[in-house]
C-alpha positions as CSV (number, residue, x, y, z in Angstrom):
1,M,1.5,32.3,-32.0
2,S,-1.5,31.7,-29.8
3,T,-1.4,32.3,-26.1
4,L,-2.0,28.6,-25.5
5,S,0.8,27.6,-27.8
6,S,3.2,30.0,-26.1
7,Q,2.3,28.7,-22.7
8,V,2.8,25.1,-23.8
9,D,6.3,26.1,-25.2
10,D,7.1,27.9,-21.9
11,I,6.1,24.9,-19.7
12,N,8.0,22.5,-22.0
13,A,11.2,24.6,-21.8
14,L,10.8,24.8,-18.0
15,V,10.4,21.1,-17.6
16,D,13.3,20.4,-19.9
17,G,15.5,22.6,-17.7
18,L,14.3,20.9,-14.5
19,K,15.0,17.5,-16.1
20,N,18.5,18.6,-17.0
21,L,19.0,19.5,-13.3
22,G,18.0,16.0,-12.3
23,I,15.0,16.9,-10.1
24,V,11.9,15.9,-12.2
25,H,11.0,12.9,-14.4
26,L,13.2,10.7,-12.2
27,N,13.2,7.0,-12.6
28,A,13.3,4.8,-9.5
29,D,15.7,1.9,-9.4
30,E,14.4,-1.6,-8.8
31,K,15.8,-1.7,-5.3
32,R,13.4,-0.4,-2.6
33,E,12.3,-0.8,1.0
34,P,8.8,-1.6,2.2
35,G,6.3,1.3,2.5
36,W,8.1,3.6,0.0
37,K,9.8,5.4,2.9
38,Y,12.9,5.3,0.7
39,L,13.4,5.5,-3.0
40,S,16.5,4.6,-4.9
41,V,17.2,6.9,-7.8
42,D,20.4,6.4,-9.9
43,G,21.8,4.3,-7.1
44,K,21.2,7.0,-4.5
45,K,18.9,6.2,-1.5
46,L,16.5,9.0,-0.9
47,L,14.3,9.5,2.1
48,N,10.9,10.1,0.4
49,F,8.8,13.0,1.4
50,A,7.1,13.3,-2.0
51,C,4.4,10.7,-2.0
52,C,0.7,11.0,-0.9
53,N,0.6,7.5,0.7
54,Y,-0.2,9.1,4.0
55,L,-1.3,5.9,5.9
56,G,1.1,3.4,4.2
57,L,-1.8,1.2,3.2
58,E,-0.6,0.5,-0.4
59,T,2.0,-2.0,0.9
60,D,-0.3,-3.5,3.6
61,P,0.0,-7.3,3.4
62,R,-3.8,-7.7,3.3
63,L,-4.2,-5.4,0.3
64,R,-1.3,-7.1,-1.5
65,E,-2.7,-10.6,-0.8
66,A,-6.2,-9.6,-2.0
67,A,-4.8,-8.3,-5.2
68,K,-2.9,-11.5,-5.8
69,V,-6.0,-13.7,-5.2
70,A,-8.0,-11.5,-7.6
71,I,-5.5,-11.9,-10.4
72,D,-5.7,-15.7,-9.9
73,H,-9.5,-15.6,-9.9
74,Y,-10.2,-12.9,-12.6
75,G,-7.0,-12.5,-14.5
76,V,-5.0,-9.3,-15.0
77,Q,-7.6,-7.4,-16.9
78,F,-11.3,-7.3,-17.4
79,Y,-12.0,-4.6,-20.1
80,T,-15.7,-4.1,-20.4
81,V,-17.1,-0.7,-19.7
82,R,-19.5,-0.6,-16.7
83,A,-22.4,0.4,-18.9
84,Y,-22.4,-3.2,-19.9
85,V,-21.2,-5.3,-16.9
86,S,-19.2,-4.9,-13.7
87,L,-17.2,-7.6,-11.9
88,P,-18.6,-8.8,-8.6
89,P,-16.1,-6.8,-6.4
90,Y,-17.7,-3.6,-7.6
91,Q,-21.0,-4.4,-6.1
92,E,-19.6,-5.1,-2.6
93,L,-17.2,-2.2,-2.8
94,E,-19.9,0.4,-3.6
95,H,-22.2,-1.1,-0.9
96,L,-19.4,-0.7,1.7
97,F,-18.6,2.8,0.6
98,S,-22.4,3.7,0.8
99,Q,-22.3,2.2,4.3
100,M,-19.2,4.2,5.2
101,Y,-20.7,7.6,4.1
102,G,-24.3,6.8,4.7
103,K,-25.1,8.0,1.2
104,P,-25.2,6.5,-2.3
105,A,-21.7,6.0,-3.8
106,V,-20.2,5.2,-7.2
107,V,-16.7,4.0,-7.8
108,M,-14.9,5.8,-10.6
109,P,-11.8,4.9,-12.7
110,S,-10.0,7.9,-11.2
111,T,-10.9,11.1,-9.5
112,A,-10.4,13.1,-12.6
113,L,-12.6,10.7,-14.6
114,G,-15.1,11.0,-11.8
115,H,-15.3,14.7,-12.3
116,W,-15.7,14.2,-16.0
117,A,-18.6,11.8,-15.4
118,T,-20.3,13.8,-12.7
119,M,-20.0,17.6,-13.5
120,P,-21.6,17.6,-16.9
121,A,-24.4,15.3,-15.7
122,I,-25.4,17.4,-12.6
123,V,-24.8,21.0,-13.8
124,G,-27.5,22.2,-16.1
125,S,-27.5,25.0,-18.7
126,E,-29.7,27.1,-16.3
127,D,-27.1,26.8,-13.5
128,A,-24.1,28.8,-12.6
129,V,-20.7,27.6,-11.3
130,I,-18.4,29.4,-8.9
131,L,-14.9,28.0,-8.8
132,D,-12.6,28.5,-5.8
133,H,-9.4,29.9,-7.3
134,Q,-7.4,27.0,-5.9
135,V,-9.8,24.1,-6.7
136,H,-8.0,21.3,-8.3
137,A,-6.9,21.7,-11.9
138,T,-9.1,18.8,-13.1
139,V,-12.2,20.7,-11.9
140,H,-11.0,23.9,-13.7
141,G,-10.5,21.9,-16.9
142,I,-14.0,20.3,-16.9
143,A,-15.5,23.6,-16.0
144,R,-14.1,25.0,-19.2
145,M,-15.7,22.1,-21.1
146,I,-19.2,22.7,-19.6
147,K,-18.8,26.4,-20.2
148,A,-18.8,25.6,-23.9
149,N,-22.3,24.1,-23.3
150,G,-23.6,27.4,-22.1
151,V,-23.0,27.1,-18.3
152,H,-22.1,30.3,-16.6
153,I,-18.6,29.9,-14.9
154,E,-16.8,32.4,-12.7
155,M,-14.0,32.3,-10.1
156,I,-13.6,33.8,-6.7
157,R,-10.6,34.3,-4.5
158,H,-9.6,31.4,-2.3
159,N,-11.8,30.6,0.7
160,R,-13.4,34.1,0.6
161,M,-16.9,33.3,2.0
162,D,-17.9,37.0,1.9
163,Y,-17.3,37.1,-1.9
164,L,-19.1,33.7,-2.2
165,E,-22.2,34.9,-0.4
166,N,-22.3,38.1,-2.5
167,R,-22.1,36.1,-5.7
168,I,-24.8,33.6,-4.5
169,Q,-27.2,36.5,-3.8
170,K,-26.6,38.0,-7.3
171,L,-26.5,34.9,-9.4
172,S,-29.6,33.5,-7.7
173,L,-31.7,36.2,-9.5
174,Q,-30.7,34.7,-12.8
175,Y,-29.8,31.0,-12.4
176,K,-31.6,27.9,-11.2
177,K,-28.7,26.4,-9.1
178,I,-25.5,28.0,-7.9
179,W,-22.7,25.5,-7.6
180,Y,-19.6,26.2,-5.5
181,M,-16.7,24.0,-6.5
182,A,-13.9,23.6,-3.9
183,D,-11.4,21.2,-2.4
184,G,-11.7,19.8,1.1
185,V,-7.9,19.8,1.6
186,Y,-6.1,21.9,-1.0
187,S,-3.4,19.9,-2.8
188,M,-0.7,22.6,-3.0
189,Y,-0.8,24.6,0.3
190,G,-2.6,21.9,2.4
191,D,-5.2,24.3,3.9
192,I,-8.8,23.2,4.5
193,A,-12.1,24.5,3.2
194,P,-14.1,26.4,5.9
195,M,-16.8,23.8,6.0
196,Q,-18.9,25.3,8.8
197,D,-19.2,28.6,6.8
198,I,-20.1,26.7,3.7
199,V,-22.7,24.7,5.5
200,S,-24.2,27.9,6.9
201,L,-24.5,29.2,3.3
202,L,-26.1,25.9,2.2
203,D,-28.7,26.2,5.0
204,K,-29.3,29.9,4.2
205,Y,-29.7,29.7,0.4
206,E,-31.9,27.0,-1.2
207,Q,-30.4,27.5,-4.7
208,F,-26.8,27.0,-3.4
209,H,-25.1,23.6,-4.0
210,L,-21.7,22.3,-3.1
211,Y,-19.4,20.2,-5.2
212,I,-16.2,19.3,-3.3
213,D,-13.1,17.3,-4.0
214,D,-11.7,15.7,-0.8
215,A,-8.9,13.7,-2.5
216,H,-6.2,14.8,0.0
217,G,-8.6,14.4,3.0
218,M,-9.6,10.8,2.4
219,S,-8.8,8.1,5.0
220,W,-6.5,10.0,7.4
221,A,-9.5,12.1,8.6
222,G,-13.1,11.6,9.5
223,K,-15.2,8.7,10.9
224,H,-14.1,5.5,9.2
225,G,-11.7,7.6,7.2
226,A,-14.5,9.3,5.3
227,G,-12.4,12.4,4.9
228,M,-11.8,15.9,6.2
229,V,-15.0,17.3,4.7
230,I,-17.1,14.8,6.7
231,E,-14.9,15.4,9.8
232,R,-15.8,19.1,9.7
233,A,-19.5,18.9,8.7
234,P,-22.3,16.3,8.2
235,F,-23.2,15.3,4.6
236,H,-25.5,18.0,3.3
237,E,-28.5,17.3,1.2
238,R,-27.2,19.6,-1.5
239,M,-23.6,18.4,-1.5
240,V,-21.7,16.1,-3.9
241,L,-18.4,14.8,-2.7
242,M,-15.6,13.4,-4.9
243,T,-12.6,11.8,-3.5
244,S,-9.6,9.6,-4.3
245,L,-8.7,6.0,-3.6
246,S,-5.2,6.7,-5.0
247,K,-3.7,8.5,-2.0
248,A,-4.1,7.6,1.7
249,F,-6.7,4.9,0.8
250,G,-3.8,3.0,-0.8
251,T,-5.2,1.6,-4.1
252,M,-6.5,3.3,-7.3
253,G,-9.6,5.0,-8.5
254,G,-12.0,7.7,-7.5
255,L,-15.3,7.8,-5.5
256,A,-18.3,9.9,-6.0
257,V,-20.8,10.2,-3.1
258,F,-24.3,11.7,-3.8
259,P,-27.0,13.1,-1.5
260,N,-29.7,10.8,-3.0
261,E,-30.3,7.8,-5.3
262,E,-31.8,9.9,-8.0
263,M,-28.6,11.9,-8.6
264,K,-26.5,8.7,-8.2
265,N,-28.5,7.0,-10.9
266,L,-28.3,10.0,-13.2
267,V,-24.5,10.0,-13.1
268,R,-24.3,6.2,-13.3
269,N,-26.6,6.3,-16.4
270,V,-25.1,9.2,-18.4
271,G,-21.6,9.8,-16.9
272,S,-19.4,9.7,-20.0
273,T,-16.4,8.1,-18.5
274,L,-18.7,5.3,-17.1
275,I,-19.9,4.7,-20.6
276,F,-16.7,5.1,-22.7
277,T,-13.8,4.4,-20.3
278,G,-12.5,1.1,-18.9
279,P,-13.1,0.0,-15.3
280,I,-10.7,-0.4,-12.4
281,Q,-9.0,-3.7,-12.9
282,P,-9.5,-6.8,-10.7
283,A,-6.4,-6.6,-8.6
284,L,-7.1,-3.0,-7.5
285,L,-10.8,-3.7,-7.0
286,A,-9.9,-6.5,-4.6
287,A,-7.3,-4.3,-2.8
288,S,-9.9,-1.6,-2.5
289,L,-12.2,-4.1,-0.8
290,A,-9.5,-5.0,1.7
291,S,-8.8,-1.3,2.4
292,V,-12.4,-0.3,2.9
293,K,-12.8,-3.1,5.4
294,I,-9.8,-1.7,7.3
295,H,-11.6,1.7,7.2
296,L,-14.8,0.2,8.6
297,S,-12.8,-1.2,11.6
298,D,-11.3,0.6,14.6
299,E,-7.8,0.1,13.1
300,I,-8.3,3.2,10.9
301,Y,-8.3,5.4,14.0
302,Q,-4.9,4.0,15.1
303,L,-3.5,4.9,11.7
304,Q,-5.1,8.4,11.8
305,S,-3.7,9.0,15.3
306,A,-0.2,8.0,14.2
307,L,-0.3,10.4,11.2
308,K,-1.8,13.2,13.2
309,S,1.0,13.0,15.8
310,R,3.5,13.4,12.9
311,I,1.6,16.3,11.4
312,A,1.7,18.1,14.8
313,F,5.4,17.4,15.3
314,F,6.2,18.5,11.7
315,R,4.4,21.8,12.2
316,A,6.0,22.4,15.6
317,K,9.5,21.7,14.2
318,C,8.9,24.1,11.3
319,T,8.0,26.8,13.8
320,E,11.0,26.1,15.9
321,L,13.3,26.3,12.8
322,D,11.5,29.4,11.5
323,L,10.8,27.9,8.1
324,P,8.3,29.7,5.9
325,V,5.8,26.8,5.7
326,L,2.2,27.7,4.9
327,G,-0.8,26.5,6.9
328,E,-1.6,25.6,10.4
329,G,-0.5,22.0,10.3
330,E,-4.0,20.6,10.0
331,S,-3.2,18.3,7.1
332,P,-0.2,16.2,6.0
333,V,0.4,18.6,3.0
334,F,3.1,21.2,4.0
335,Y,4.2,23.8,1.6
336,L,7.7,25.4,2.0
337,A,7.4,28.8,0.3
338,T,10.3,29.9,-1.9
339,G,8.7,32.5,-4.1
340,K,11.0,31.9,-7.2
341,K,11.2,28.8,-9.2
342,Q,15.0,29.1,-9.3
343,I,15.1,28.8,-5.5
344,S,12.7,25.8,-5.5
345,A,14.8,24.1,-8.2
346,S,18.2,24.8,-6.4
347,L,16.9,23.7,-3.0
348,S,15.3,20.6,-4.5
349,K,18.6,19.6,-6.1
350,K,20.6,20.2,-2.9
351,L,18.1,18.1,-0.9
352,I,18.4,15.2,-3.4
353,E,22.2,15.5,-3.0
354,A,21.7,15.4,0.8
355,G,19.5,12.3,0.5
356,F,15.9,13.7,0.5
357,L,13.2,13.6,-2.2
358,T,10.6,16.4,-2.0
359,A,7.8,17.5,-4.4
360,L,8.7,20.5,-6.5
361,A,5.9,23.0,-7.0
362,V,6.3,25.6,-9.8
363,F,4.1,27.1,-12.6
364,P,1.6,25.9,-13.8
365,S,0.8,24.1,-10.5
366,V,1.2,27.4,-8.7
367,P,1.6,31.0,-9.8
368,H,5.0,32.2,-11.0
369,T,5.8,34.1,-7.9
370,R,4.6,31.4,-5.5
371,S,6.9,28.5,-6.1
372,G,7.8,26.1,-3.3
373,L,8.3,22.5,-2.2
374,R,5.6,20.2,-1.0
375,L,6.7,18.2,2.0
376,L,4.4,15.2,2.7
377,P,5.0,13.2,6.0
378,T,3.4,9.8,6.3
379,V,3.0,7.2,9.0
380,N,6.2,5.5,7.6
381,H,8.3,8.5,8.7
382,T,9.7,8.6,12.2
383,F,10.0,11.8,14.2
384,E,13.8,11.5,13.6
385,D,13.2,11.4,9.9
386,I,11.1,14.6,10.1
387,T,13.7,16.3,12.3
388,T,16.5,15.4,9.9
389,L,14.7,16.6,6.8
390,L,13.7,20.0,8.4
391,E,17.1,20.6,10.0
392,T,18.7,20.0,6.6
393,I,16.3,22.4,4.9
394,A,17.1,25.0,7.6
395,E,20.7,24.6,6.9
396,L,20.5,24.7,3.1
397,F,17.7,27.3,2.6
398,P,19.9,30.4,3.6
399,I,22.6,29.2,1.3
400,V,20.2,29.0,-1.7
401,L,18.7,32.4,-0.8
402,E,22.1,33.9,-0.8
403,E,23.0,32.3,-4.2
404,E,19.8,33.6,-5.7
405,N,20.1,37.1,-4.1
406,F,16.7,36.7,-2.5
407,S,15.6,37.2,1.1
408,K,13.1,35.6,3.4
409,E,11.3,39.0,3.6
410,E,10.8,38.9,-0.2
411,I,9.3,35.4,0.1
412,L,6.9,36.6,2.8
413,E,5.9,39.5,0.4
414,S,5.4,37.1,-2.5
415,F,2.9,35.1,-0.4
416,K,1.5,38.0,1.5
417,L,1.9,35.9,4.6
418,N,0.8,38.8,6.8
419,H,-2.6,38.7,5.1
420,L,-3.4,35.0,5.0
421,T,-7.1,35.4,5.1
422,E,-7.1,37.9,2.2
423,S,-4.5,36.2,0.0
424,F,-5.3,32.6,0.4
């Protein structure tokens, strides 16, 4: 049996086990409350800390009304690929995004399909790609594809700028461009790319280029919600930014932002998923227009402030309760470290029984020994909601550890939490 087949079988068996426990592949009931603060699953009302709707825009009345009007005007579907024709909302939407970022922008069917359109178009056979170990799985997957076309691909330890500079120096002797591919906000542990250090390397080495996915940084950070990358550093002339409209932005799709018109036109002309894949449908295009107009107003800063106050409170409460949560509380992605998948599964199940939904993180999303739970606060959560969740975790966690014969010290060792810079 091949290694790939064995891995598929292992993951399939793992997921089947988690399904049998009633903690993954859940189906929500029809009954719900506005803002997705609560979900009803099998008749049980769950306080929802498992969604990336950080600013609550997906149920904003303006987005909902825009979607309804678009359906009446255009119908439910317009299925012609953009290589032939785009509906009018696309033109206005891309214009407003270009205004928002101050750079040329192309709306993509999704972030993953945006990577698929962009990476093979801009990375040439004479280039080299350096992947951050924790860059999103979709980037890893497309890197494997372009490797088959002769592109040199390698990986470095997470956020290690010393390793990165060493590889830039050596690869520059052999390759035309050196691309570093990273996330602005990392989707599992919620930590943030060291943008100032990266910009220093961009300024120092002319062959160095940055390709960065800021899907989890969009909307809740940056001027006009342009994201965490833009909040930390200006748009560099050798940077390509990919982000998501499907999380805090509140709609659906991806967005690619380019340093110049030439690169934008290249991707627009040859990007495979812009040629062979269907567009975003009318209702979501119209909702995106409503959302970007909110972003270009001062209202976005009120939403950002509301979320950031909850992030700070969440982090302080974790510290108070001595919970092994990774990161410094700079993003709304909190990762409760458990180490073993059995602990994550058991704790997730107990939390569901107690009325909370969290996001389970086990292999292949994370390494075998670094399982955990993602906890995602949003503007819809009150400080009381956050307190109740974390106090419940603090009560249940020792029980689960005792049942699994595991200690907090072993968790700290699994994550090497005394050596954060080196390990993460």
